[in-house]
PABABA-585440 format. One line per field, with one value per residue (C-alpha): residue number from 1; x, y, z. Coordinates in Angstrom, 3 decimals, decimal comma. Layout:
<semis>
n	NUM;...
x	X;...
y	Y;...
z	Z;...
</semis>
This chain:
<semis>
n	1;2;3;4;5;6;7;8;9;10;11;12;13;14;15;16;17;18;19;20;21;22;23;24;25;26;27;28;29;30;31;32;33;34;35;36;37;38;39;40;41;42;43;44;45;46;47;48;49;50;51;52;53;54;55;56;57;58;59;60;61;62;63;64;65;66;67;68;69;70;71;72;73;74;75;76;77;78;79;80;81;82;83;84;85;86;87;88;89;90;91;92;93;94;95;96;97;98;99;100;101;102;103;104;105;106;107;108;109;110;111;112;113;114;115;116;117;118;119;120;121;122;123;124;125;126;127;128;129;130;131;132;133;134;135;136;137;138;139;140;141;142;143;144;145;146;147;148;149;150;151;152;153;154;155;156;157;158;159;160;161;162;163;164;165;166;167;168;169;170;171;172;173;174;175;176;177;178;179;180;181;182;183;184;185;186;187;188;189;190;191;192;193;194;195;196;197;198;199;200;201;202;203;204;205;206;207;208;209;210;211;212;213;214;215;216;217;218;219;220;221;222;223;224;225;226;227;228;229;230;231;232;233;234;235;236;237;238;239;240;241;242;243;244;245;246;247;248;249;250;251;252;253;254;255;256;257;258;259;260;261;262;263;264;265;266;267;268;269;270;271;272;273;274;275;276;277;278;279;280;281;282;283;284;285;286;287;288;289;290;291;292;293;294;295;296;297;298;299;300;301;302;303;304;305;306;307;308;309;310;311;312;313;314;315;316;317;318;319;320;321;322;323;324;325;326;327;328;329;330;331;332;333;334;335;336;337;338;339;340;341;342;343;344;345;346;347;348;349;350;351;352;353;354;355;356;357;358;359;360;361;362;363;364;365;366;367;368;369;370;371;372;373;374;375;376;377;378;379;380;381;382;383;384;385;386;387;388;389;390;391;392;393;394;395;396;397;398;399;400;401;402;403;404;405;406;407;408;409;410;411;412;413;414;415;416;417;418;419;420;421;422;423;424;425;426;427;428;429;430;431;432;433;434;435;436;437;438;439;440;441;442;443;444;445;446;447;448;449;450;451;452;453;454;455;456;457;458;459;460;461;462;463;464;465;466;467;468;469;470;471;472;473;474;475;476;477;478;479;480;481;482;483;484;485;486;487;488;489;490;491;492;493;494;495;496;497;498;499;500;501;502;503;504;505;506;507;508;509;510;511;512;513;514;515;516;517;518;519;520;521;522;523;524;525;526;527;528;529;530;531;532;533;534;535;536;537;538;539;540;541;542;543;544;545;546;547;548;549;550;551;552;553;554;555
x	-76,596;-73,747;-74,161;-77,865;-78,391;-79,946;-83,108;-83,877;-83,107;-85,551;-88,089;-88,051;-88,407;-91,314;-92,998;-93,040;-94,330;-97,036;-98,381;-98,471;-100,304;-102,910;-103,658;-103,773;-106,010;-108,478;-108,817;-109,042;-111,831;-113,836;-113,344;-114,329;-117,527;-118,548;-117,699;-119,827;-122,792;-122,391;-121,921;-125,113;-127,071;-125,675;-126,400;-130,043;-130,355;-128,771;-131,008;-134,061;-132,965;-132,361;-135,777;-137,506;-135,554;-136,189;-139,769;-141,340;-139,461;-138,407;-141,810;-143,641;-141,403;-142,233;-145,973;-145,562;-143,791;-146,556;-149,176;-147,323;-146,915;-150,644;-151,555;-149,163;-149,866;-150,365;-153,182;-155,861;-154,085;-150,926;-153,027;-154,822;-151,456;-150,260;-153,516;-152,944;-149,379;-150,688;-153,286;-150,705;-148,235;-150,931;-151,918;-148,280;-147,661;-150,911;-149,551;-146,281;-147,792;-150,145;-147,006;-145,982;-147,427;-150,908;-149,626;-147,557;-150,427;-152,762;-150,286;-150,279;-154,053;-154,325;-151,785;-153,341;-156,752;-155,329;-153,781;-157,135;-158,796;-156,394;-157,322;-161,030;-160,630;-159,048;-161,696;-164,298;-162,167;-161,571;-157,844;-157,605;-158,847;-156,420;-153,504;-154,374;-154,869;-151,598;-149,635;-151,358;-153,195;-151,495;-148,060;-148,617;-149,778;-146,803;-144,270;-146,059;-145,782;-142,143;-141,258;-142,841;-140,743;-137,616;-138,520;-138,653;-135,266;-133,845;-135,069;-133,388;-130,123;-130,281;-130,791;-127,744;-125,688;-126,729;-125,818;-122,477;-121,699;-122,349;-120,166;-117,398;-117,429;-117,277;-114,531;-112,401;-112,497;-111,625;-108,858;-107,108;-107,446;-106,045;-103,207;-102,128;-102,195;-100,217;-97,653;-97,067;-96,829;-94,602;-92,201;-91,973;-91,448;-88,941;-86,781;-86,825;-86,194;-83,360;-81,549;-81,976;-81,308;-78,330;-76,059;-77,409;-77,070;-73,465;-72,517;-74,326;-72,545;-69,181;-70,225;-71,476;-68,198;-66,236;-68,446;-68,272;-64,490;-64,607;-66,999;-64,759;-61,905;-64,044;-64,536;-61,018;-58,780;-56,355;-56,093;-56,771;-59,752;-59,055;-60,595;-63,820;-63,141;-66,284;-66,528;-70,274;-70,360;-73,490;-74,518;-73,083;-69,581;-69,880;-70,987;-67,971;-65,563;-67,247;-67,134;-63,418;-62,606;-64,788;-63,328;-59,755;-60,500;-62,441;-59,607;-57,077;-59,345;-59,998;-56,269;-55,796;-58,793;-57,518;-54,309;-56,363;-58,605;-55,605;-54,202;-57,586;-57,730;-54,274;-55,351;-58,510;-56,466;-54,199;-57,272;-58,473;-55,289;-55,467;-52,833;-54,077;-50,997;-51,884;-53,323;-54,579;-51,939;-52,936;-54,973;-58,240;-59,707;-63,343;-64,479;-66,400;-63,281;-61,279;-63,944;-63,761;-60,015;-60,532;-63,293;-61,271;-58,174;-60,214;-62,045;-58,766;-57,472;-60,452;-60,989;-58,334;-59,359;-63,049;-62,370;-60,404;-63,110;-65,858;-63,959;-63,555;-67,233;-68,389;-66,059;-67,416;-70,993;-70,334;-68,692;-71,602;-74,120;-72,337;-72,025;-75,725;-76,565;-74,430;-76,026;-79,493;-78,590;-77,150;-80,370;-82,420;-79,978;-80,291;-84,077;-84,063;-81,554;-83,894;-86,771;-84,534;-83,275;-86,559;-87,838;-84,444;-83,850;-87,313;-86,563;-83,181;-84,757;-87,446;-84,805;-82,835;-86,000;-86,876;-83,387;-83,692;-87,137;-86,021;-82,929;-84,984;-87,269;-84,304;-85,734;-82,764;-81,300;-78,201;-80,062;-82,336;-79,358;-77,371;-80,424;-81,044;-77,381;-77,419;-80,550;-78,963;-75,872;-78,102;-79,970;-76,683;-75,361;-78,487;-78,061;-74,373;-75,267;-77,718;-74,907;-72,713;-75,540;-75,958;-72,212;-71,921;-75,065;-73,674;-70,194;-69,824;-69,002;-65,560;-66,103;-68,970;-69,936;-72,627;-75,088;-78,467;-81,074;-83,404;-80,578;-79,910;-83,647;-83,723;-80,941;-82,957;-86,065;-84,171;-83,145;-86,750;-88,607;-88,879;-89,862;-92,563;-93,919;-93,892;-96,012;-98,391;-97,485;-98,109;-95,123;-95,035;-92,100;-92,713;-89,933;-90,516;-86,959;-83,288;-82,215;-78,686;-77,431;-74,030;-73,476;-72,914;-74,998;-74,597;-75,431;-78,461;-79,656;-79,233;-81,253;-84,052;-83,976;-84,521;-87,707;-89,019;-88,257;-90,135;-93,126;-93,053;-92,900;-95,841;-98,019;-97,218;-97,653;-100,959;-102,276;-103,460;-105,844;-104,610;-101,286;-99,185;-95,983;-95,511;-92,203;-92,019;-89,513;-90,057;-87,545;-87,816;-85,779;-83,280;-84,243;-85,154;-88,031;-88,163;-91,591;-92,420;-96,069;-97,898;-101,342;-100,196;-102,322;-99,660;-97,537;-99,085;-99,182;-97,110;-94,322;-94,243;-91,579;-89,349;-89,069;-85,703;-84,185;-81,490;-82,641;-86,299;-88,445;-92,102;-91,177;-90,373;-86,796;-85,979;-87,478;-85,888;-82,958;-84,314;-81,322;-82,516;-84,377;-81,741;-79,009;-81,295;-81,616;-77,839;-77,143;-79,696;-79,108;-75,495;-73,798;-75,805;-77,100;-80,746;-83,921;-86,147;-89,672;-92,609;-96,333;-99,504;-102,019;-105,540;-104,151;-100,761;-97,343;-95,665;-91,873;-90,407;-86,684;-85,332;-81,852;-80,082;-79,872;-76,444;-76,396;-77,361;-74,649;-71,928;-72,903
y	-173,071;-175,364;-177,719;-178,413;-181,672;-181,356;-183,233;-180,644;-177,778;-179,214;-179,819;-176,129;-175,101;-177,467;-176,339;-172,713;-173,743;-175,984;-173,295;-170,797;-173,275;-173,919;-170,187;-169,739;-172,799;-171,429;-168,103;-169,838;-172,075;-169,044;-167,392;-170,546;-170,915;-167,356;-167,884;-171,051;-169,176;-166,289;-168,632;-170,479;-167,223;-166,386;-169,943;-169,626;-166,404;-168,038;-171,080;-168,804;-167,225;-170,654;-171,834;-168,968;-169,765;-173,513;-173,702;-170,503;-168,723;-171,790;-173,601;-170,339;-170,015;-173,609;-172,864;-169,862;-172,055;-174,664;-171,972;-170,718;-174,313;-174,909;-171,976;-173,108;-176,885;-178,450;-180,932;-181,754;-184,753;-182,795;-179,931;-182,267;-183,567;-179,996;-179,128;-182,037;-180,789;-177,236;-178,426;-180,422;-177,514;-175,057;-177,388;-177,763;-173,989;-173,334;-175,313;-173,346;-169,849;-170,426;-170,453;-166,928;-163,576;-162,482;-159,886;-162,454;-164,949;-162,350;-161,849;-165,606;-165,930;-163,199;-164,937;-168,373;-166,990;-165,619;-169,038;-170,684;-168,153;-169,122;-172,775;-171,920;-170,071;-173,125;-175,403;-173,229;-173,511;-169,762;-169,960;-166,277;-165,242;-167,648;-166,286;-162,653;-163,492;-165,368;-162,528;-159,627;-160,161;-163,429;-162,021;-158,849;-160,878;-163,251;-160,404;-158,814;-162,096;-162,539;-159,018;-159,758;-162,925;-160,987;-158,428;-161,221;-162,483;-158,968;-158,633;-161,932;-160,780;-157,465;-159,327;-161,504;-158,366;-156,865;-160,119;-160,233;-156,641;-157,565;-160,652;-158,596;-156,074;-158,875;-160,687;-157,541;-157,170;-160,845;-160,601;-157,773;-159,621;-162,804;-160,903;-159,402;-162,813;-164,428;-161,625;-161,882;-165,678;-165,737;-163,242;-165,241;-168,574;-167,033;-165,587;-168,824;-170,953;-168,730;-168,885;-172,639;-173,641;-171,378;-173,498;-176,778;-175,479;-174,359;-177,818;-179,550;-177,340;-178,422;-182,062;-181,429;-179,809;-182,761;-185,299;-183,263;-183,365;-187,140;-187,721;-185,542;-187,842;-190,839;-189,280;-188,020;-190,085;-187,128;-185,867;-187,475;-185,821;-183,755;-184,712;-182,918;-180,453;-179,826;-178,644;-178,505;-180,780;-182,556;-185,480;-183,805;-183,747;-187,488;-188,011;-186,099;-188,310;-191,455;-190,111;-189,277;-192,853;-194,296;-191,943;-192,845;-196,571;-196,201;-194,168;-196,880;-199,578;-197,506;-197,069;-200,822;-201,500;-198,936;-200,917;-204,088;-202,455;-201,154;-204,684;-206,031;-203,462;-204,510;-208,170;-207,321;-205,343;-208,375;-210,540;-208,127;-208,711;-212,475;-212,749;-215,462;-215,711;-212,696;-213,263;-211,056;-210,876;-207,809;-208,241;-206,332;-205,198;-205,726;-209,319;-209,026;-207,870;-210,713;-213,123;-211,445;-212,098;-215,828;-215,971;-214,056;-216,181;-219,380;-218,054;-217,273;-220,749;-222,366;-219,797;-220,967;-224,628;-223,733;-221,416;-224,125;-226,692;-224,381;-223,620;-227,331;-227,948;-225,112;-226,282;-229,813;-228,536;-226,354;-229,255;-231,539;-228,924;-228,349;-232,093;-232,615;-229,755;-231,309;-234,725;-233,207;-231,294;-234,434;-236,319;-233,568;-233,465;-237,202;-236,973;-234,054;-235,809;-238,809;-236,577;-234,884;-238,212;-240,134;-238,832;-238,930;-242,493;-243,462;-241,932;-243,682;-247,047;-246,562;-245,880;-248,983;-251,112;-249,796;-250,640;-254,152;-254,741;-253,493;-255,670;-258,774;-258,159;-257,298;-253,788;-251,859;-249,676;-247,504;-244,153;-245,124;-246,490;-243,261;-241,106;-243,177;-242,962;-239,142;-238,894;-241,119;-238,883;-235,811;-237,403;-238,420;-234,837;-233,500;-235,911;-235,045;-231,344;-231,974;-233,450;-230,402;-228,048;-229,819;-229,818;-226,071;-225,352;-226,821;-225,361;-222,531;-218,976;-217,854;-214,090;-211,630;-210,492;-208,462;-210,874;-210,667;-211,962;-213,474;-215,619;-217,132;-217,772;-219,494;-221,840;-222,912;-223,324;-225,474;-227,888;-228,379;-227,994;-231,683;-232,587;-229,909;-231,175;-234,755;-233,771;-231,697;-228,400;-225,228;-222,862;-219,204;-216,795;-213,074;-210,517;-206,953;-205,677;-206,478;-206,419;-206,804;-207,470;-207,928;-211,333;-215,015;-216,235;-219,987;-219,657;-217,510;-220,070;-222,799;-220,739;-220,206;-223,902;-224,828;-222,720;-224,035;-227,654;-227,256;-225,814;-228,694;-231,278;-229,708;-229,554;-233,189;-234,538;-232,739;-233,686;-230,133;-229,819;-227,457;-226,853;-223,854;-222,021;-218,399;-216,567;-212,878;-210,045;-206,375;-203,558;-200,818;-197,708;-199,460;-203,136;-205,914;-208,145;-211,863;-213,307;-217,045;-218,001;-221,342;-222,750;-225,556;-224,547;-222,561;-223,200;-224,267;-221,456;-223,341;-223,839;-220,304;-218,962;-222,042;-222,877;-221,089;-222,904;-225,535;-229,170;-228,189;-230,037;-231,036;-233,968;-237,489;-238,199;-239,903;-237,115;-233,987;-232,776;-229,391;-227,416;-226,283;-223,139;-222,476;-222,430;-220,261;-217,686;-217,707;-217,157;-214,344;-212,421;-213,153;-213,564;-211,140;-208,574;-209,185;-210,057;-213,119;-213,327;-215,724;-215,436;-217,327;-216,239;-217,521;-220,109;-221,067;-219,708;-216,498;-216,090;-212,609;-211,983;-208,404;-207,876;-204,494;-203,295;-202,679;-198,827;-199,169;-201,776;-199,791;-196,574
z	-31,803;-32,993;-30,044;-30,771;-32,730;-36,175;-35,206;-32,491;-34,863;-37,376;-34,589;-33,641;-37,272;-37,875;-34,625;-35,750;-39,134;-37,655;-35,331;-38,161;-40,396;-37,675;-37,338;-41,087;-41,487;-38,913;-40,725;-44,093;-42,785;-41,659;-45,035;-46,935;-44,902;-45,717;-49,383;-49,457;-47,985;-50,444;-53,393;-52,414;-52,581;-56,036;-57,165;-56,110;-58,123;-61,169;-60,846;-60,726;-64,006;-65,539;-64,292;-66,126;-69,298;-69,307;-68,016;-69,358;-72,152;-74,182;-73,904;-74,808;-77,890;-78,772;-78,458;-80,769;-83,372;-83,138;-83,747;-86,841;-88,116;-87,595;-89,821;-92,557;-92,324;-95,793;-94,961;-92,408;-90,851;-90,137;-88,692;-86,270;-85,031;-84,365;-82,573;-80,183;-79,476;-78,903;-76,425;-74,432;-74,453;-73,224;-70,384;-69,316;-69,437;-67,547;-64,580;-64,579;-65,032;-62,076;-59,882;-60,962;-59,938;-61,084;-63,568;-65,433;-65,332;-66,890;-69,774;-70,240;-70,267;-72,886;-75,141;-74,588;-75,557;-78,852;-79,610;-78,928;-81,215;-84,030;-83,530;-83,605;-86,901;-88,437;-86,974;-88,739;-91,959;-91,870;-92,814;-93,677;-90,232;-88,580;-90,626;-89,771;-86,074;-85,705;-87,282;-85,483;-82,193;-81,210;-82,095;-80,006;-76,996;-77,450;-77,344;-74,381;-72,452;-73,547;-72,372;-68,983;-68,653;-69,603;-66,930;-64,351;-65,559;-65,352;-61,765;-60,839;-62,421;-60,550;-57,300;-58,082;-58,758;-55,410;-53,632;-55,422;-54,391;-50,752;-51,096;-52,682;-49,801;-47,221;-49,106;-49,273;-45,498;-44,961;-47,551;-45,729;-42,427;-43,929;-45,608;-42,290;-40,568;-43,389;-43,353;-39,611;-39,605;-42,683;-41,148;-37,924;-39,697;-42,108;-39,346;-37,357;-40,459;-41,637;-38,317;-37,948;-41,554;-42,317;-40,155;-41,645;-45,192;-44,727;-43,408;-46,269;-48,814;-47,425;-47,694;-51,216;-52,256;-50,875;-52,664;-55,882;-55,758;-55,169;-58,102;-60,257;-59,350;-60,383;-63,817;-64,528;-62,201;-62,253;-58,648;-55,283;-53,467;-50,334;-46,943;-45,948;-43,073;-40,988;-37,331;-36,738;-33,648;-34,866;-37,072;-40,187;-38,642;-37,918;-41,508;-42,849;-40,880;-42,215;-45,783;-45,472;-44,472;-47,276;-49,900;-48,960;-49,212;-52,479;-54,048;-53,283;-54,729;-57,854;-58,489;-58,311;-60,589;-63,120;-63,485;-63,993;-66,630;-68,562;-68,588;-69,780;-72,603;-73,734;-73,831;-75,793;-78,336;-78,767;-79,392;-82,089;-84,101;-83,549;-80,818;-78,466;-76,249;-74,051;-70,570;-67,701;-64,912;-62,861;-59,667;-59,192;-55,894;-56,953;-56,719;-59,992;-61,866;-60,370;-61,579;-64,991;-65,027;-64,511;-67,130;-69,753;-69,259;-69,509;-72,568;-74,331;-73,490;-75,250;-77,997;-80,436;-80,343;-80,671;-83,611;-85,363;-84,626;-85,890;-89,095;-89,792;-89,042;-91,311;-94,081;-93,889;-93,891;-96,927;-98,746;-97,880;-98,977;-102,283;-102,851;-102,156;-104,489;-107,209;-106,709;-106,829;-109,986;-111,543;-110,782;-112,374;-115,305;-115,938;-115,883;-118,317;-120,611;-120,645;-121,788;-124,389;-125,775;-125,710;-129,078;-130,945;-129,724;-130,970;-134,364;-134,508;-133,623;-136,306;-138,982;-138,045;-138,091;-141,574;-142,838;-141,368;-142,950;-146,383;-146,157;-145,323;-148,324;-150,601;-151,020;-149,570;-152,280;-151,996;-152,040;-149,135;-147,251;-147,650;-146,701;-143,554;-142,577;-142,960;-140,831;-138,143;-138,157;-137,743;-134,807;-133,208;-133,556;-131,859;-128,936;-128,662;-128,656;-125,832;-123,710;-124,446;-123,470;-120,133;-119,491;-120,152;-118,127;-114,916;-115,380;-112,752;-113,873;-112,733;-112,647;-112,770;-116,245;-117,956;-119,578;-121,266;-118,853;-121,460;-122,886;-119,452;-119,092;-122,502;-121,408;-118,350;-120,473;-123,008;-120,236;-119,080;-122,370;-123,218;-119,628;-119,588;-122,886;-121,579;-118,553;-120,677;-118,978;-120,970;-120,731;-121,794;-121,767;-122,277;-122,752;-123,922;-124,466;-124,002;-120,362;-119,022;-115,499;-113,881;-112,291;-112,904;-115,884;-115,243;-111,533;-112,353;-114,900;-112,250;-109,729;-112,258;-113,173;-109,507;-109,356;-112,696;-111,706;-108,408;-110,262;-112,759;-109,939;-108,066;-111,190;-111,984;-108,430;-107,813;-111,293;-111,988;-114,923;-117,666;-115,893;-116,869;-115,949;-116,962;-117,003;-117,822;-117,393;-116,554;-116,592;-113,980;-113,174;-110,923;-111,007;-113,430;-112,329;-113,163;-112,331;-112,318;-111,852;-111,886;-111,117;-108,829;-105,834;-103,987;-100,894;-97,584;-95,037;-92,459;-95,040;-96,483;-94,067;-94,356;-98,051;-98,387;-95,390;-96,078;-95,935;-95,753;-98,293;-98,633;-100,899;-99,825;-98,741;-102,061;-104,138;-102,675;-100,554;-99,533;-100,808;-104,261;-103,151;-100,460;-103,144;-105,296;-102,505;-101,906;-105,630;-106,051;-102,799;-101,778;-105,174;-107,323;-104,779;-105,630;-103,762;-104,081;-102,655;-102,916;-102,288;-103,097;-105,735;-106,334;-108,756;-107,314;-106,335;-107,561;-107,296;-107,842;-108,410;-108,364;-109,813;-110,061;-113,641;-115,160;-114,731;-111,048;-110,377;-112,143;-110,328
</semis>
């Protein structure tokens, strides 16, 4: 048995199995043919029963319902419609009942005559006679006919039961015959398969054990795998020799690659702590690992210079961004100062002109002179205070502090109030209660000013009729909401996802830098841990700022 090659062993096993399957298939085919014939007989019986139900019992029931509806019909028109349906149904049933036996047909004729009698009563306007007939004579004839149809159905069912009993007896005999054939063939195939496969299985188990030990070594790297010892004198013995050579070679390569990986891990750990002087020196057996060595060493060589270059680039970009933000803020500040000073300067010029006119007409008395001087001093103090307000507004906050949100909003509003009035923009500010947050008050005021300034510019550029800006605050359980709404027509759909990007602006190059809303987003989300969102309404744009309330931040 050992000297027979595996392919011939399997050929013998498959030959026994094939012969047994042919014998079993032949007997199964005979049995299936008999079952098909028997099933056809039962099907014919069942179809006969269904035919009686569908073409006789159900239509007769329908005719009975029509007759009852005719007697109880509310008007003449409806009754004529039912009479037409009854006539058609009787004609259809007449054709079917002619196909049955004479006894059943006689039952049908009797019932049909009683239905016709009911119709004749109604035609003679004798409703009482029709009602009595349909509930006595016609009903008795209907049940007599129905019982006859049920008798026919019962006979068909009995015939099906007799056929099924015959089929069952035949099937039992074939079942025992088939069971004996299956038992004999199964025993023969089992004995042959057991003898032929036991030797193959034992050899495969030895190969499996050797491979399992090798894979265990791949996972743990603790103990070298032993060679596979197999003396089967067939293809499996040749396979074991080939596996032994491959396992020995793979084990040596793995040991070398383990040393390389340990060296690579050491270099990576040095990189984590910022030590860029480490390099990979070990040699790997795998070509991919050797390529990784060259790539890692080259990457480390260039990493330090690239990091330094990137830091310088980011620093310059941040400086440029901050400088541009300051220049943009200064431009806005100068424009707002101009609006704040326009009226006081006009008043100051008017006072000086009055003094000059009175002096030329010798009408300048000391009291008027002193009053005018006091008023000029008051106007000058107001203008000086405006400069101080602007200076303090743009001075950055050094540390986080708890501040009242409405006060920071009022500071932003004060900066823009004169400009809003100049452009005819209605501004409303609604606050229901005192609300405090933890953050940078000056930076928050600057962020809010950027949003209000953009809204003012849009309303002015688009020449919106009855322009307005609304600012209101809401206090929730965990957050404070700051909502800014305008009627400037909203933001174009293609710009909605980009308005918070740096250097993105929809204004002309001389009118905007594209960093105002970017700085606003950085202040709200990065510096104060809030959220800023924007969407369009039917009238314009709606900005929503969510800032954590003081209890939430402290917790």
